[in-house]
C-alpha positions as CSV (number, residue, x, y, z in Angstrom):
1,M,93.9,73.6,104.7
2,K,96.3,76.3,103.8
3,K,95.7,78.2,100.6
4,L,98.6,78.7,98.2
5,L,99.2,82.0,96.6
6,L,97.4,81.5,93.3
7,L,98.1,84.8,91.6
8,G,101.2,83.6,89.9
9,L,99.4,80.6,88.4
10,V,96.8,82.3,86.2
11,F,98.9,83.6,83.4
12,C,97.9,81.3,80.5
13,S,100.3,78.4,80.1
14,C,103.6,80.1,80.7
15,Q,105.1,82.2,83.5
16,L,105.6,85.5,81.7
17,F,105.8,87.8,84.7
18,A,107.3,86.7,87.9
19,Q,106.4,89.4,90.4
20,V,102.6,89.6,90.1
21,Q,102.2,91.0,93.6
22,A,104.1,94.1,92.4
23,F,101.0,95.4,90.7
24,I,98.1,93.3,92.2
25,P,97.4,94.0,95.9
26,P,97.1,91.0,98.2
27,D,93.8,89.2,98.5
28,Y,93.8,88.0,102.1
29,A,91.4,85.2,101.4
30,Q,94.0,83.6,99.0
31,T,96.5,82.9,101.8
32,A,94.0,82.2,104.6
33,T,93.4,78.9,106.2
34,I,89.9,77.5,105.5
35,L,88.3,76.5,108.8
36,T,85.1,75.3,107.3
37,T,85.2,71.6,106.8
38,N,81.5,70.7,106.2
39,G,79.6,71.0,102.9
40,V,81.1,70.4,99.5
41,A,84.4,71.7,98.2
42,P,85.2,74.6,100.6
43,H,88.3,75.6,98.7
44,Q,86.2,76.5,95.6
45,A,85.0,79.6,97.5
46,V,88.4,81.1,97.2
47,D,89.8,79.6,94.0
48,Q,89.5,82.7,91.8
49,N,86.9,81.0,89.7
50,L,83.5,82.7,89.7
51,H,81.8,79.5,88.3
52,S,82.8,77.0,91.1
53,F,81.4,77.1,94.6
54,W,81.2,75.8,98.1
55,E,77.8,74.4,99.1
56,S,77.0,74.1,102.8
57,E,75.3,71.3,104.7
58,A,71.6,72.0,105.4
59,P,71.2,73.1,109.1
60,L,67.7,71.6,109.1
61,P,66.2,69.3,109.9
62,E,69.0,67.7,111.9
63,N,72.4,69.5,111.7
64,Y,71.4,72.4,113.9
65,I,71.1,70.0,116.8
66,Y,74.8,69.5,116.9
67,N,75.5,73.3,116.9
68,R,75.6,74.8,120.4
69,D,74.9,78.3,118.9
70,L,71.6,77.1,117.4
71,N,70.4,74.4,119.7
72,A,69.4,76.0,123.1
73,F,69.4,72.5,124.7
74,H,72.9,71.6,123.5
75,P,74.9,70.5,126.5
76,K,77.5,73.2,125.7
77,A,75.0,75.9,124.9
78,Y,75.5,79.2,126.7
79,P,73.7,80.3,128.7
80,R,72.5,77.0,130.1
81,I,68.8,76.4,129.6
82,L,68.3,72.8,131.0
83,R,69.1,71.7,134.6
84,E,69.1,68.1,133.4
85,N,72.3,66.8,131.8
86,A,70.6,63.8,130.3
87,A,70.9,61.6,127.3
88,F,67.8,63.1,125.8
89,A,69.6,66.5,125.4
90,D,73.2,65.5,124.6
91,A,73.2,66.3,120.8
92,D,73.2,62.6,120.1
93,L,70.1,61.1,118.4
94,N,71.1,57.5,119.3
95,T,71.2,57.8,123.1
96,A,67.9,57.7,125.0
97,V,66.2,57.9,128.4
98,T,63.4,55.5,129.2
99,F,60.4,56.6,131.3
100,N,59.0,53.4,133.0
101,D,57.5,55.0,136.1
102,K,54.3,56.9,136.4
103,N,54.2,60.4,137.7
104,Q,51.7,61.9,140.1
105,D,49.2,62.2,137.3
106,A,49.4,58.5,136.6
107,A,51.2,59.2,133.3
108,Y,54.7,58.3,132.1
109,G,57.1,61.1,131.3
110,L,58.6,64.3,132.7
111,T,58.1,68.0,133.2
112,F,61.0,70.4,133.3
113,K,61.3,74.1,133.9
114,L,63.8,75.9,131.9
115,L,66.6,77.8,133.7
116,Q,65.9,80.7,131.3
117,A,62.9,81.3,129.1
118,V,63.7,80.8,125.5
119,E,62.1,81.4,122.1
120,S,61.6,78.3,120.2
121,N,61.5,78.6,116.4
122,R,61.5,74.8,116.1
123,L,61.2,72.0,118.6
124,S,62.8,68.7,117.4
125,I,61.9,65.5,119.2
126,K,62.8,61.8,118.6
127,T,60.9,59.2,120.7
128,G,60.3,55.5,120.9
129,N,56.6,55.1,121.9
130,N,53.7,52.6,121.6
131,E,51.2,55.2,122.6
132,A,50.9,58.9,121.7
133,V,53.3,61.2,123.5
134,I,51.7,64.5,124.4
135,I,53.9,67.6,124.4
136,T,52.9,70.7,126.3
137,L,54.9,74.0,126.1
138,T,54.0,76.6,128.6
139,Y,54.8,80.2,127.7
140,T,55.8,83.0,130.1
141,D,52.3,84.5,129.6
142,E,50.8,81.2,130.8
143,S,49.4,80.2,127.5
144,V,50.3,76.8,126.1
145,F,51.2,75.0,122.9
146,L,50.1,71.4,122.5
147,A,51.3,68.7,120.1
148,N,51.7,65.0,120.0
149,I,53.8,62.2,118.5
150,L,51.9,59.2,117.3
151,P,53.3,55.7,117.5
152,E,53.7,55.5,113.7
153,N,56.2,58.4,113.9
154,Q,58.4,56.8,116.6
155,Y,62.1,56.7,115.9
156,S,61.8,59.7,113.5
157,L,63.0,63.2,114.2
158,I,59.7,65.2,114.4
159,A,59.7,69.0,114.1
160,F,57.2,71.2,115.8
161,F,56.8,75.0,115.3
162,P,55.7,76.8,118.4
163,E,54.2,80.3,118.3
164,K,56.6,83.0,117.2
165,N,57.7,85.8,119.5
166,K,56.7,83.9,122.7
167,L,59.1,82.6,125.3
168,V,58.9,79.0,126.5
169,K,59.4,78.5,130.3
170,Q,58.3,74.9,130.8
171,I,58.1,71.7,128.7
172,S,56.1,68.5,129.5
173,L,56.1,65.2,127.7
174,E,53.6,62.5,128.8
175,S,52.2,59.2,127.6
176,S,49.8,56.6,128.8
177,A,52.5,54.0,128.3
178,P,56.3,53.9,128.9
179,F,58.4,55.5,126.2
180,Q,61.9,56.4,125.2
181,L,63.1,60.0,124.6
182,F,66.2,60.0,122.4
183,E,66.5,63.7,121.9
184,I,64.8,67.0,122.4
185,A,66.3,70.1,120.7
186,C,65.3,73.7,120.5
187,L,66.1,76.0,117.6
188,S,66.3,79.2,119.6
189,K,67.3,81.6,116.8
190,K,67.2,81.9,113.0
191,P,69.1,78.9,111.5
192,F,72.4,79.7,109.8
193,V,75.5,78.2,108.3
194,D,79.0,79.7,108.3
195,F,82.0,79.8,106.0
196,M,85.1,80.7,108.1
197,L,88.7,81.6,107.4
198,E,91.7,82.3,109.6
199,L,93.9,85.0,108.0
200,E,97.7,84.8,108.0
201,K,97.9,87.8,110.3
202,P,95.5,90.4,111.7
203,V,94.6,93.0,109.1
204,S,91.9,95.7,108.6
205,I,89.4,94.6,106.0
206,G,88.4,97.5,103.8
207,Q,86.7,95.9,100.8
208,I,84.9,92.6,100.5
209,Y,84.1,91.1,97.1
210,S,81.7,88.2,97.2
211,R,79.6,86.2,94.8
212,H,76.9,84.2,96.7
213,F,74.1,83.6,94.1
214,N,71.7,82.0,96.6
215,G,68.0,81.4,96.2
216,E,65.1,82.8,98.0
217,M,65.6,80.4,101.0
218,I,68.6,82.5,102.2
219,D,67.2,85.4,104.1
220,E,70.4,87.3,104.9
221,I,74.1,87.2,104.5
222,Q,76.4,88.7,107.1
223,F,80.1,89.4,107.0
224,L,81.7,89.0,110.5
225,S,85.2,89.4,111.9
226,Y,87.1,89.2,115.1
227,A,90.8,89.5,116.1
228,D,91.7,87.8,119.3
229,T,88.5,87.5,121.2
230,K,85.3,85.6,120.6
231,K,83.3,88.7,120.1
232,W,82.3,88.8,116.5
233,T,81.7,92.1,114.8
234,I,79.3,92.4,111.8
235,L,81.2,94.3,109.1
236,G,78.2,94.4,106.6
237,T,75.6,92.5,104.9
238,A,74.8,91.3,101.3
239,N,71.8,90.5,99.2
240,P,71.5,86.7,98.9
241,E,70.0,86.8,95.5
242,A,72.7,89.0,93.8
243,I,74.2,87.2,90.9
244,G,77.3,89.1,90.1
245,L,80.5,89.6,92.1
246,V,79.4,92.3,94.6
247,P,81.9,94.7,96.3
248,L,81.3,96.1,99.8
249,V,83.3,99.0,101.2
250,I,83.9,98.8,105.0
251,Q,84.1,102.3,106.5
252,E,85.1,101.4,110.0
253,E,88.6,100.3,110.9
254,N,88.7,96.7,112.1
255,L,91.4,94.2,113.1
256,T,90.5,90.9,111.6
257,K,92.2,87.6,112.3
258,Y,89.1,85.4,111.7
259,F,86.5,86.1,109.1
260,K,83.3,84.4,108.3
261,I,80.3,84.7,106.1
262,R,77.0,83.8,107.9
263,F,74.1,82.7,105.8
264,L,70.8,83.0,107.6
265,T,68.3,80.5,106.2
266,E,64.6,80.1,106.3
267,N,63.2,77.7,108.9
268,K,62.7,74.9,106.4
269,D,64.3,71.5,105.8
270,Y,67.2,70.9,103.5
271,V,68.0,74.6,102.7
272,K,71.6,75.0,101.8
273,A,73.8,78.0,101.2
274,S,76.5,78.5,98.5
275,L,79.5,80.8,98.2
276,W,80.9,81.1,94.7
277,E,83.8,83.5,95.5
278,L,85.3,85.5,98.3
279,K,88.0,88.2,98.1
280,L,89.3,90.3,101.0
281,F,91.3,93.5,100.6
282,D,92.5,96.4,102.7
283,K,91.0,99.9,102.3
284,A,92.5,100.4,98.8
285,G,90.8,97.3,97.5
286,P,92.0,95.3,94.4
287,F,93.4,98.5,92.9
288,G,95.9,99.3,95.7
289,K,97.0,102.6,97.1
290,E,97.4,105.7,94.9
291,N,100.7,106.1,93.2
292,I,102.9,109.1,94.0
293,F,101.8,112.2,92.0
294,K,104.2,113.4,89.4
295,P,103.7,116.7,87.6
296,S,103.5,116.6,83.8
297,P,105.0,119.3,81.6
298,Q,102.3,118.6,79.0
299,P,99.2,121.0,78.9
300,L,95.7,119.5,79.0
301,I,95.3,120.1,75.2
302,N,97.9,117.4,74.7
303,R,96.6,115.1,77.3
304,I,92.8,115.0,76.9
305,G,91.2,113.8,73.7
306,M,88.1,112.1,72.3
307,N,87.1,109.0,70.4
308,M,85.5,109.3,67.0
309,V,85.0,107.5,63.7
310,W,85.5,108.1,60.0
311,G,83.4,111.0,58.8
312,W,82.1,111.7,62.3
313,G,79.4,109.0,61.7
314,Q,77.8,111.0,58.9
315,H,78.5,108.6,56.0
316,S,80.7,111.1,54.2
317,Y,84.2,112.4,54.4
318,S,84.9,115.2,56.9
319,D,85.6,117.7,54.2
320,E,82.1,117.2,52.9
321,L,80.3,118.1,56.1
322,K,78.3,121.3,55.7
323,T,76.7,121.8,59.1
324,N,78.2,123.0,62.3
325,T,78.8,119.4,63.5
326,G,81.6,116.9,63.2
327,W,85.0,118.5,63.1
328,R,83.6,122.1,63.4
329,Q,81.8,121.1,66.6
330,F,84.9,119.8,68.3
331,Q,87.7,121.9,66.7
332,S,87.6,124.3,69.7
333,V,87.4,121.5,72.3
334,F,89.9,118.8,71.5
335,K,93.2,118.5,69.6
336,K,93.7,114.8,70.1
337,L,91.4,112.4,68.3
338,R,91.4,108.6,68.6
339,L,89.9,107.3,65.3
340,Y,88.7,103.8,64.9
341,H,90.4,102.5,61.7
342,F,88.5,99.4,60.5
343,L,91.2,97.1,59.2
344,Y,88.5,95.1,57.4
345,W,87.8,98.2,55.3
346,D,91.4,97.9,54.1
347,I,92.0,94.2,53.5
348,P,89.7,91.3,53.0
349,K,91.9,89.0,55.0
350,P,95.4,88.9,56.5
351,G,98.1,88.4,53.9
352,V,96.6,90.8,51.4
353,S,98.2,94.2,50.9
354,A,95.9,97.2,51.5
355,A,97.6,99.1,48.6
356,Y,97.4,102.4,50.5
357,E,99.4,104.1,47.7
358,N,96.5,103.5,45.3
359,M,93.7,104.9,47.5
360,K,93.1,108.1,45.6
361,Q,92.5,106.1,42.3
362,S,91.0,102.8,43.4
363,G,90.4,102.8,47.2
364,T,91.8,100.0,49.4
365,A,92.0,96.3,48.6
366,A,88.7,95.8,50.5
367,S,86.8,99.1,49.8
368,W,87.0,100.6,46.3
369,W,85.6,103.9,47.5
370,L,87.9,104.5,50.5
371,D,90.7,107.1,50.7
372,W,92.0,107.4,54.2
373,D,94.5,110.0,53.1
374,R,91.7,112.4,52.3
375,E,90.2,111.9,55.8
376,Y,93.4,112.1,57.7
377,D,95.0,114.9,55.8
378,F,91.9,117.1,56.2
379,L,91.7,116.5,59.9
380,N,95.4,117.3,60.2
381,E,94.8,120.5,58.4
382,K,92.1,121.4,60.9
383,G,94.5,121.0,63.8
384,F,93.7,117.5,65.0
385,D,96.3,114.8,65.9
386,I,95.2,111.3,65.0
387,L,95.7,108.2,67.1
388,A,94.6,105.4,64.6
389,T,93.2,102.3,66.2
390,L,93.4,99.3,63.9
391,L,90.2,97.4,64.5
392,F,90.4,93.6,64.2
393,K,89.1,90.8,66.3
394,N,88.6,87.1,66.1
395,N,85.1,87.7,64.9
396,T,86.3,89.9,61.9
397,F,89.6,88.2,61.2
398,P,89.4,84.7,62.7
399,D,92.7,83.2,63.8
400,S,92.2,80.6,61.1
401,T,92.5,83.3,58.4
402,W,96.0,84.3,59.5
403,L,97.8,81.7,57.4
404,N,101.2,83.0,58.5
405,P,100.4,85.0,61.6
406,S,103.9,86.4,62.2
407,Q,104.5,87.4,58.6
408,N,100.9,88.7,58.2
409,A,101.0,90.9,61.3
410,Y,104.4,92.3,60.4
411,A,103.2,93.2,56.9
412,I,100.0,94.9,58.2
413,G,102.0,97.0,60.7
414,N,104.7,97.9,58.2
415,D,102.3,98.8,55.4
416,F,100.2,101.0,57.6
417,V,103.0,103.0,59.2
418,S,105.1,103.2,56.1
419,H,102.3,105.0,54.5
420,F,100.5,107.0,57.2
421,G,103.4,107.4,59.6
422,R,105.9,108.6,57.0
423,N,103.3,111.0,55.7
424,K,102.7,112.3,59.2
425,S,99.0,111.9,58.9
426,V,98.8,109.8,62.0
427,E,100.6,110.6,65.3
428,A,100.2,107.1,66.8
429,V,98.8,103.7,66.1
430,E,97.4,100.8,68.1
431,A,97.8,97.2,67.3
432,G,94.1,96.4,67.9
433,N,91.3,97.8,70.1
434,E,89.9,95.1,72.2
435,P,91.0,91.8,70.6
436,W,90.1,89.8,73.7
437,D,88.4,87.1,71.8
438,Y,91.7,85.8,70.4
439,P,93.6,83.2,72.4
440,P,96.2,85.2,74.5
441,E,99.2,83.4,73.0
442,F,97.9,84.1,69.4
443,Y,97.5,87.9,70.1
444,R,101.0,88.0,71.7
445,N,102.4,86.8,68.4
446,I,100.3,89.2,66.4
447,A,101.2,92.2,68.7
448,N,105.0,91.4,68.7
449,N,105.2,91.3,64.9
450,M,102.7,94.1,64.1
451,I,104.5,96.5,66.5
452,R,107.8,95.4,65.0
453,G,106.3,96.3,61.6
454,F,105.2,99.7,63.0
455,E,108.7,100.4,64.2
456,D,110.3,99.4,60.9
457,G,107.8,101.4,58.9
458,D,108.5,104.7,60.7
459,A,110.2,104.8,64.1
460,T,108.8,108.3,64.8
461,T,105.2,107.1,64.8
462,M,104.2,106.3,68.4
463,R,103.2,102.6,68.9
464,L,100.7,101.0,71.3
465,P,99.4,97.5,71.8
466,A,95.7,96.9,72.1
467,A,93.9,97.9,75.4
468,F,94.3,95.6,78.4
469,Q,94.0,96.0,82.2
470,A,96.3,95.0,85.1
471,A,93.9,94.7,88.0
472,F,91.9,91.4,87.4
473,T,93.4,88.1,86.5
474,A,91.5,86.1,83.9
475,G,88.1,85.0,85.1
476,S,88.6,86.3,88.7
477,F,86.4,89.4,88.5
478,N,83.2,89.3,86.5
479,D,84.8,87.2,83.8
480,H,87.3,89.7,82.7
481,N,89.5,88.1,80.0
482,N,91.8,91.0,79.1
483,F,94.6,90.7,81.7
484,V,97.7,92.5,80.4
485,A,100.1,89.8,81.6
486,D,98.3,87.2,79.5
487,F,98.3,89.1,76.2
488,L,101.6,90.9,76.1
489,D,105.0,89.3,75.9
490,P,107.8,91.2,77.9
491,S,109.8,91.4,74.6
492,V,107.3,93.9,73.2
493,F,108.0,96.6,75.8
494,G,111.1,97.8,74.1
495,K,109.1,98.5,71.0
496,I,106.1,100.5,72.4
497,N,105.7,104.1,73.4
498,A,102.7,103.6,75.7
499,L,100.6,101.0,77.4
500,N,96.9,101.1,76.5
501,I,94.0,100.7,78.9
502,H,90.2,101.3,78.8
503,L,88.8,102.5,82.2
504,Y,85.2,103.2,83.2
505,A,83.8,104.1,86.6
506,Y,81.6,101.0,86.8
507,T,81.0,98.5,89.6
508,N,78.3,96.1,90.6
509,N,75.6,97.3,93.1
510,S,74.3,95.2,95.9
511,N,72.1,93.3,93.5
512,G,75.1,92.4,91.4
513,E,74.0,94.7,88.6
514,L,76.4,96.9,86.6
515,I,76.1,100.6,87.6
516,A,78.1,103.8,87.1
517,V,79.6,105.5,90.1
518,A,81.4,108.7,90.9
519,P,85.1,108.7,89.8
520,E,86.3,108.9,93.4
521,D,84.2,105.8,94.5
522,P,86.7,103.2,95.8
523,R,84.8,100.5,94.0
524,A,85.1,102.2,90.5
525,E,87.1,100.2,88.0
526,L,88.5,103.6,87.0
527,N,91.0,103.0,89.9
528,G,92.6,100.2,87.8
529,I,94.9,103.0,86.5
530,R,96.9,102.3,89.6
531,N,97.6,98.7,88.8
532,M,98.6,99.5,85.2
533,I,101.0,102.2,86.5
534,R,102.6,99.7,88.9
535,F,102.8,97.2,86.0
536,R,104.5,99.8,83.8
537,N,106.9,100.8,86.5
538,E,107.9,97.1,87.0
539,Y,108.1,95.9,83.4
540,A,108.1,98.9,80.9
541,P,109.5,101.9,82.8
542,G,110.0,103.9,79.6
543,A,106.4,103.6,78.4
544,E,103.6,106.2,78.9
545,I,100.1,105.2,80.0
546,W,97.2,106.1,77.7
547,V,93.6,105.7,78.8
548,T,92.2,105.4,75.3
549,E,88.6,105.1,76.5
550,F,86.8,106.5,79.5
551,G,83.3,108.0,79.9
552,Y,79.7,107.7,81.1
553,D,76.3,107.1,79.5
554,S,73.6,109.7,80.1
555,N,70.5,111.2,78.8
556,G,70.4,114.6,77.2
557,G,70.3,116.2,73.8
558,G,66.7,115.0,73.4
559,E,67.6,111.3,73.8
560,D,66.8,109.2,76.8
561,C,69.2,106.7,78.6
562,T,67.4,103.8,80.1
563,H,69.8,100.9,80.7
564,G,71.2,100.1,84.1
565,S,74.5,102.1,84.0
566,C,72.9,105.4,82.9
567,I,73.4,108.6,84.9
568,S,71.9,112.0,84.5
569,E,73.1,114.6,82.0
570,Q,74.3,116.8,84.8
571,K,76.3,113.9,86.4
572,Q,77.9,113.1,83.1
573,A,79.1,116.7,82.9
574,A,80.4,116.7,86.4
575,W,81.8,113.2,86.7
576,G,83.3,113.3,83.2
577,I,85.6,116.2,84.1
578,R,86.4,114.8,87.5
579,A,87.2,111.4,85.9
580,A,89.6,113.0,83.4
581,L,91.4,115.0,86.0
582,K,91.6,112.1,88.4
583,L,93.1,109.9,85.8
584,L,95.7,112.5,84.9
585,K,96.5,113.1,88.6
586,E,96.8,109.3,89.1
587,G,99.4,109.1,86.4
588,A,97.8,108.7,83.0
589,D,99.7,110.6,80.3
590,R,96.7,110.8,78.0
591,V,92.9,110.2,78.3
592,Y,90.4,109.9,75.5
593,W,86.7,110.4,76.2
594,Y,84.3,107.8,74.7
595,F,82.4,108.9,72.7
596,Y,82.0,112.1,70.6
597,A,78.2,111.4,70.0
598,N,75.5,109.0,71.0
599,E,74.7,106.1,68.8
600,N,71.4,106.4,66.9
601,T,70.1,103.1,68.4
602,D,68.2,102.0,71.4
603,S,69.7,102.6,74.8
604,Y,72.4,100.1,75.8
605,L,75.8,100.1,77.4
606,H,78.1,102.8,75.8
607,S,75.4,103.9,73.3
608,R,74.6,107.1,75.3
609,S,78.2,108.1,76.1
610,G,78.3,110.9,73.6
611,L,79.2,114.5,74.4
612,T,76.4,115.2,71.9
613,A,73.2,113.4,70.9
614,S,73.2,111.3,67.8
615,A,72.4,112.2,64.2
616,N,68.7,111.6,65.1
617,Q,68.9,114.8,67.2
618,N,71.3,116.6,64.8
619,F,74.2,116.1,67.3
620,A,72.7,118.4,69.9
621,P,75.3,119.3,72.6
622,K,74.9,117.8,76.0
623,A,75.9,119.4,79.3
624,S,79.2,117.3,79.2
625,Y,80.1,118.9,75.8
626,Y,79.9,122.4,77.3
627,A,81.8,121.3,80.5
628,F,84.7,120.0,78.4
629,E,84.6,123.0,76.2
630,K,85.0,125.3,79.2
631,L,87.7,123.1,80.7
632,M,89.8,123.2,77.5
633,K,89.1,126.8,76.7
634,V,90.3,128.0,80.2
635,L,92.9,125.3,81.0
636,G,93.8,123.8,77.7
637,N,97.3,125.4,77.8
638,S,97.7,124.6,81.5
639,M,99.6,121.8,83.0
640,L,98.7,120.0,86.3
641,T,101.5,121.0,88.7
642,E,100.3,120.1,92.2
643,V,97.7,118.2,94.2
644,V,97.0,120.9,96.7
645,D,94.6,119.0,98.8
646,E,92.7,115.7,98.6
647,S,90.5,114.2,101.2
648,E,87.6,111.8,101.3
649,N,85.3,114.7,100.6
650,H,87.0,116.9,98.1
651,S,89.9,117.5,95.7
652,I,91.9,120.7,95.0
653,Y,94.5,120.7,92.1
654,N,96.7,123.5,90.9
655,F,97.2,124.2,87.2
656,K,99.7,126.6,85.5
657,D,99.3,128.1,82.1
658,V,102.4,127.3,80.1
659,I,102.1,130.5,78.0
660,S,100.9,133.2,80.4
661,G,102.1,131.7,83.7
662,Q,98.6,132.1,85.2
663,N,97.8,129.8,88.1
664,Y,94.4,128.2,88.6
665,L,92.9,126.0,91.3
666,V,90.3,123.4,90.3
667,A,88.2,122.1,93.2
668,W,85.2,119.9,93.6
669,L,83.3,117.7,96.1
670,H,83.5,113.9,95.7
671,H,79.8,113.2,96.4
672,D,77.7,111.1,94.1
673,Q,74.5,113.2,94.6
674,D,73.1,116.0,92.5
675,P,76.2,117.9,91.3
676,E,74.4,121.1,92.4
677,N,74.7,120.1,96.1
678,E,77.2,122.4,97.8
679,M,79.3,122.4,100.9
680,T,81.8,125.0,102.3
681,V,85.4,123.9,102.1
682,K,88.2,125.7,104.0
683,H,91.7,126.0,102.6
684,E,94.4,128.6,102.8
685,R,95.0,128.6,99.0
686,F,91.6,130.0,98.4
687,R,92.9,133.3,99.9
688,F,94.7,133.9,96.6
689,A,91.6,133.4,94.4
690,N,89.5,136.3,93.2
691,Q,87.3,134.8,90.4
692,C,85.7,131.4,89.7
693,M,83.9,129.6,87.0
694,V,81.8,126.5,87.6
695,M,82.0,123.8,84.9
696,N,78.3,123.0,85.3
697,G,77.6,122.2,81.6
698,N,75.9,125.5,81.1
699,S,76.9,127.1,77.7
700,E,76.8,130.5,79.3
701,S,79.2,129.8,82.2
702,E,81.5,132.8,82.8
703,W,83.9,134.1,85.4
704,K,82.4,135.4,88.6
705,T,84.0,137.6,91.2
706,I,84.2,136.0,94.6
707,T,84.8,137.1,98.1
708,V,88.4,136.5,98.9
709,G,88.9,134.2,101.9
710,T,89.7,130.7,103.0
711,D,86.1,129.4,102.8
712,Q,84.6,128.7,99.4
713,Q,81.4,126.9,98.3
714,L,82.1,123.8,96.3
715,S,79.8,121.4,94.5
716,G,80.0,118.2,92.6
717,Y,80.8,120.3,89.5
718,P,84.5,121.2,89.3
719,T,85.1,124.9,89.9
720,I,88.0,126.8,88.4
721,F,89.5,129.5,90.6
722,K,91.7,132.1,89.0
723,V,94.6,132.7,91.4
724,N,96.4,136.1,91.9
725,Q,100.0,136.1,90.6
């Protein structure tokens, strides 16, 4: 059956965006013809639903007999094993040969030598017999295997299991009375079942995403392809017991017209395989190719920021902090702050005014003690620009509490920006953070009206919707339910200044478990910036792209990191800088690190993403803190002007200081090993460098004089090279 292109059918109930393929790369499995007809519901293996599946037939005890690739005695097996072309080896259990004549040993039956010795993992025999039938297998080492079929087992398919790793050269079946032989079959290799597709055209498969979720009875999963010959090539393997959707990157170029997944099963009866989802992409994967680099006139100080909360998590206003933490700790690092503004601190429910004008005297409608002006004005005074993120979700403000959603949302937006925007205490505002638990159509209405309220309140305050992504349609990858085309109506694009996205360098490992990977890893969801830029180019060409969350969890600062996506403190420093620069190079206009400090809790996802430890360790700086501090100290006033060189192994970018005119190169290796690991990289532009600084997270890192030349030692830590004018 031919698969229809499903991508345009997944956007909630209405077709909001017509050209989905403009920002989602083709999944070749979606348009392939399914050649597998056995088992249950083959189409459910490619239906973009991770919770439906194809289940195969069981190759054992019987089905393997009809497969010439498994049954060595199949009449069409190659190479040919039996001289005899008889009904007892025709892959038909209902045809038989009767042995009525005695042989030279005064017994009924036959002996046949195989044309080629073969390993027998299972010998299946069906007879009709009134006396016992004796089976004798002779191996190439002249040893024998003996078995028998008793009369009470006649007309049943009986399985025997000869010795492993021995080759059978001769088989004898004898009885003291005439008998019928319906079938003899030999399982000559490990049993398997296949799921097979024919692609629309030959392509090179670069990334395979599969969810198999099989039990212990599946020993191995292989991905195979061929173009126009019958020689199958194994592209890779997968762990049968992995639960999640598992990506596999194929390094070798291949031309694939036919693709199949082979499930190798144990040699046991009634073992079945299942395939829950299969996706096939080219080398760029579900994120597509990199977009064309465009220099930005903005220096890094205006493009890299950080996430934080009221009072820097210290339960008091910022102006009350006495130690060298909070705003003092970050004043020399970041200018741009993204602050989580809890809407439920302001109003008890939608439809109630926050009364921001009364905060100094009586707080907000929901919090008598709260004066946002005091917090925002103080941070502004200290040089910070505030992106306020209004936090509300279905679990804080259920959709049932929005009695008039359009009117309520407009009033919230207008009240907020009329006060904070006109007072210039916030630079920008988001209509929610991650409100993905709302029905998409409900949030679309909220966003449209809240953003309209922002605009009417103060048109100079920058406006953003909540954070969404443009790579994975709803439910198609690890149950993502935040697809931008579901939650935003096209009419909102004329009212916003930027699209909003959260990106982390996560993927699933071979066990289906969430892990963090290097920013340059082709599997990293960080690459979803490409899809969002293509979406923006197609539907909102005037909008910027702000990555309002990115980061890594790590140990450091006296706190451990023990959950599955943790990395080392050194990798957080190296990969954090690399992720920021990669996102800016890919086309993000701003990026905000998540988070300023660890949470003072046990280790879980995002709780160890701080540039410092938590309050439990007095916000001790981690290596990543010092790495960002050095980056912003040296390059804060520099703009990214050129991608000098980018290969699979390394990156070299050029920055220019907008004040002094000084040029810098920033270079690093892409490897995911210890960041200290070095390699020599040759490039002509290194001839103009005379000093370097390694952003290794060391608080004492300073400029070092280097030997001028085309060869320089690079590591996983980004290195800044000062270039002669």
